[in-house]
C-alpha positions as CSV (number, residue, x, y, z in Angstrom):
1,M,158.5,85.4,-22.8
2,S,159.0,86.3,-26.6
3,L,161.4,84.3,-28.6
4,L,163.0,87.3,-29.9
5,S,163.5,90.9,-28.3
6,D,161.2,93.8,-29.2
7,K,164.1,95.4,-31.1
8,E,164.9,92.2,-33.1
9,Q,161.0,92.1,-33.8
10,E,161.0,95.4,-35.1
11,K,164.2,94.9,-37.3
12,I,162.4,92.3,-38.8
13,K,159.3,94.2,-39.5
14,H,161.3,96.9,-41.0
15,S,162.9,94.4,-43.5
16,I,159.9,93.1,-44.6
17,E,158.6,96.8,-45.2
18,W,161.8,97.2,-47.1
19,A,161.4,94.2,-49.4
20,E,157.8,94.9,-50.0
21,K,158.7,98.4,-51.6
22,A,161.2,96.6,-53.8
23,T,158.8,93.8,-55.1
24,S,154.9,92.9,-55.4
25,G,155.7,89.8,-53.8
26,E,154.5,89.3,-50.2
27,V,156.8,88.2,-47.3
28,R,156.1,86.7,-43.9
29,V,158.0,85.1,-41.3
30,C,157.0,82.4,-38.9
31,I,159.1,81.4,-35.8
32,E,158.6,78.7,-33.3
33,K,160.9,77.0,-30.8
34,K,161.1,73.1,-32.1
35,C,160.5,71.4,-35.3
36,S,159.7,68.0,-35.1
37,K,160.0,67.3,-39.0
38,D,161.8,68.3,-42.0
39,A,161.8,72.5,-42.0
40,Y,160.7,72.6,-45.4
41,E,157.4,70.3,-44.8
42,R,156.5,72.4,-41.8
43,A,157.4,75.6,-43.8
44,I,154.5,74.3,-46.2
45,E,152.2,73.6,-43.5
46,C,152.7,76.9,-42.3
47,F,152.4,78.7,-45.7
48,F,149.0,77.4,-46.0
49,D,147.8,77.9,-42.4
50,L,148.7,81.5,-42.8
51,K,146.6,81.8,-46.2
52,M,149.8,82.8,-48.0
53,Q,148.4,80.9,-51.4
54,E,145.6,83.7,-51.3
55,T,147.7,86.3,-52.9
56,K,146.6,87.6,-56.5
57,Q,149.8,87.0,-58.3
58,R,150.5,83.8,-56.0
59,N,153.9,85.4,-55.0
60,G,153.9,84.9,-51.0
61,V,157.5,84.0,-49.7
62,L,157.3,82.4,-46.3
63,V,160.9,82.6,-43.9
64,Y,160.3,79.6,-41.7
65,V,162.7,79.3,-38.3
66,A,162.7,76.8,-35.8
67,L,164.9,78.4,-33.1
68,E,166.0,75.6,-30.5
69,D,166.3,73.0,-33.2
70,H,168.5,75.3,-35.5
71,K,166.1,74.7,-38.7
72,F,164.7,76.8,-41.3
73,A,163.4,76.9,-44.6
74,I,162.9,79.2,-47.4
75,I,159.3,78.6,-49.7
76,G,158.1,80.7,-52.1
77,D,154.2,80.1,-53.8
78,S,153.4,78.7,-57.2
79,G,153.6,81.9,-59.0
80,I,157.2,82.6,-57.8
81,N,158.1,78.8,-58.3
82,E,156.9,78.7,-62.2
83,V,159.5,81.7,-63.0
84,I,162.4,81.4,-60.7
85,P,165.5,79.2,-61.9
86,D,166.9,76.4,-59.7
87,G,169.0,77.6,-56.9
88,F,167.0,80.9,-56.5
89,W,167.2,80.5,-52.7
90,D,170.5,79.8,-52.2
91,T,172.1,82.9,-51.6
92,T,169.3,84.1,-49.5
93,K,170.0,80.7,-47.3
94,N,173.4,81.0,-47.4
95,L,173.4,84.8,-46.2
96,M,170.9,83.7,-43.3
97,L,173.2,81.0,-42.2
98,E,176.1,82.7,-41.8
99,K,174.4,85.0,-39.3
100,F,172.8,81.8,-37.7
101,K,176.1,80.4,-37.0
102,H,177.0,83.5,-35.0
103,Q,173.8,83.2,-33.2
104,E,172.6,86.4,-34.9
105,V,169.0,85.1,-35.8
106,A,167.1,88.4,-36.2
107,E,170.1,89.7,-37.9
108,G,170.2,86.5,-40.1
109,I,166.1,86.9,-41.0
110,S,166.4,90.5,-41.9
111,L,169.3,89.9,-44.3
112,G,167.2,87.0,-46.0
113,I,164.3,88.8,-46.5
114,I,166.3,92.0,-47.7
115,E,168.0,89.3,-50.1
116,A,164.7,87.8,-50.9
117,G,163.3,91.3,-52.0
118,K,166.3,91.9,-54.0
119,Q,166.1,88.7,-55.8
120,L,162.3,88.7,-56.5
121,K,162.2,92.6,-57.8
122,K,163.6,90.8,-61.1
123,Y,160.4,88.8,-61.4
124,F,157.7,90.7,-59.2
125,P,158.8,94.2,-59.4
126,Y,156.9,96.7,-57.2
127,N,153.6,98.5,-58.6
128,S,153.0,101.9,-57.8
129,D,149.1,100.4,-57.5
130,D,150.3,97.4,-55.1
131,I,148.5,96.6,-52.0
132,N,149.8,94.8,-48.9
133,E,147.8,91.6,-49.2
134,L,149.3,89.9,-46.2
135,P,150.3,91.3,-42.6
136,D,154.1,92.2,-42.0
137,D,153.9,90.8,-38.6
138,I,155.8,88.0,-37.3
139,T,154.0,84.7,-36.7
140,F,155.0,83.1,-33.4
141,L,153.9,79.6,-32.8
142,H,154.0,77.4,-29.8
């Protein structure tokens, strides 16, 4: 059994595709049931496991969610972190958290991805020669 329905997965994937048309940044989503450590620390591990640091501009973004433990984190690669202001991810996190509080996980992830794309567009605009460097599929860990 999957952690999200096919319809929810499609919604998230479409959000990733939309965001990546707004920015040259690369967005990935990683979901697992439980997280026994700090969500940010786990997100960093997943980021490197997924080889997200290998993008040309170092502009990958990972949305990490541990469903049963109600934990999540959003992290950006060094290219992003060098140019964004403090609190950059707060709007995105708050949008997601509001949906999560109402058990609307897929909606929260989708809104977070779209917001991240809008925000990243200011620093990493989409280029006509942009190539999709990372898969848009959701990564489910067990």
